[in-house]
C-alpha positions, 0 to 999 in steps of 0.5 A: 278139528285141526285140518285148518292149522295143518293146511296153513303150515303146508306153505312153510318149506321146513315141513315139506320133508316131515314124516306126516307127508312120507306117510301120506305118499305111501298111503296114497300109492296104496289107495291108487293101487287098490280096488275095494269090495264092500259087502254085507251079510244080511242075517249075519247077526241072526246066527249068535255065532262068529261069522267070517267074511272072505275074499279069494282070487280064484281063477277058475279056468286054472283052478288056482287061488292066488291071494285071499283074506278073511275078517271077523264080521262086527255087529251089523254083518258090514265088511270091506276088502282091499285087493290089488287086482280086479280079476278073479275075485270071489267073495263068501262067508260062512258062520263059524258055528263050532268056533274053530275058525274053520269052514266045516261042511254043514255050517251056514254059507254064502258065496257070491254068484251070478245070475246062473247061481254058480259062484262068480267073481265080483264086478267092479265099476271102472270109475270107482274101482269098487264093487258091492255084494250082499247075501244071506247065509243058507246051506250052500256048499262050496264047489269041490274045485274051490276047496281043492284050490284053497288046499293047495294054496294054503299048502299046510299054512294056517288061514292067519299065516296066509291072508293079506290082512286088508280086511276093513271092519265096518261097524254098523251099530257096534256098541263101544265106549267113547274112551275106546282107544280107537277113537282117541285124538291121535287116531283122528290125526291117523285118519287124516293123514293115512285114511286107507291104513286107518280103515284097515287097522282101526275100522270105521262106521256108526257106533252106539253108546248102548244098545239100541232102544225104540223108545229114544230117538237116535242122534247121529254125531259126525266129526270133523277133519282129524277129528274123532267122536271124542270132540263130542264128549261134552255134547253127549254128556249134556244130552238127555239120555232118557229121550235120546240115544247118541250114535257117533260116526267115525270115518277116515277123514283124509278120504275124498268127501263123496266116499265118506258120504256114501259109506255113511249112507249106506251105514244108516240105511242099514240101521234103518232096515234093522231098527225101522227107527221113525226119526234120526237127528244129525248133528255135525262139526266142521268138515263133517258138515260137509260130509253129512249134507251130502249123505243126507242128500242121498238119503233123503232126496236120492233114496227118498227116505223120510226119517231124517228131518233135523240137521245142525252144523257147527262151524262148517266150512260150507264154502271150502277153505281158503288155505286148501288151494295152497295145500293142494298146490304146494304140499308134496303129497295131498290129502284126498279130502283137501281137494274137495275142500278146495274153494271151487272144487267139483264137490263144493260147486255141486253141494248145493244143486239140490235143496234140503228146505221143506224136507230137512231143517238145516240149523247153521251154527257159526262161530266168529271169535276171530284170531289174527291170521296171515291166511284168513279174512278178518272175520274168522273162528281161528280156523274157518272164515265167517264167509265160508260158513255163511255160504250164501247158498247155505244161508238160503236153504237154512231153517235158522242161522245163529252165530256165536262168539266162540272158537272153531273148537270151543263152540262144541262145548259153549253153554249157548250153542248146546243149549240152542241145539237142545231146544231145536232137537226137543222141538223136532221130537215129539 
């Protein structure tokens, strides 16, 4: 995780005009102008053919289409679209049974509809600028007026020539290699400095290293800010693969933490609906610990699920980061997640309003191999202060607290912390 170094550097005037801030400014503008549609095609995986999700800005009164986008669904059937207008946005999906990339009559179809059963525009939440939809492919038929409007809109162009390419690939259970270029270190930095763009170009979600096995317990690894799943390489290599199956999250770490936690929760719930696993362990590093705690609160305390009972955090700044306020105050553009990392932020102030103890065992690992710093207290791990890692509310809600003479990153490969994590997981897994 590199965000503390970046935050500390923000106070240096020579960085105020750097390319990262210019990229961030453009990305924030994109975020501010966007509305986001999240959706799930529930039976997409059952058809064994490509499934495409589509969003169309279709004014039914004038029967005109103003814009459109399409995305090929990954395993799990989840998707997202970014659109500029909240008006007239219609969502549909179809199974490409003959694999010609076009919808043909008779192919399984789903169209988001209103209570009257007729195609309807999605409704956005005014505060979050988001809409959520879900449905199942069946033998629905698109209205003829929509077909006519689309024919006029395309005007002889191919779909690829006319879409906006703002679809987001939300992977829920996709099998991927840890050394996939999508998860390389530069992608982690992209996810911090350009969260909206990275979501479109790279996608995010929960990935598997191999196909699901009901005989083994899943362990979900969550990286920190500017990090990637590759940060967990040694932990995954040493995990007992006969007993556990590693899953890993990849998310735009520059996005607001509440948003990342919500997306992670939705992904895990979809996986549970699909596989009905009895137990899930969550292991998180640095800022990923904050995202994970909030996701677990939503899943266990909010939704009433009981399959998460073990949660391990490595070097998480549970009290925020001392340099975040400087970054928020002085940076020419502010990474959205930094606002949540600022001590006293609304996110941090309410992170421990609810207790996990008694329902989820949180094992808090902190690192204290201090480095001299102008901006951190004397007790630190080179990136985060010990005081933040040992926030009193976190200690009070933890099942165990263990310190290690490791740095902020070296703790992920340290023999002692990995051994202790294994002991905890083994004790929690029948």
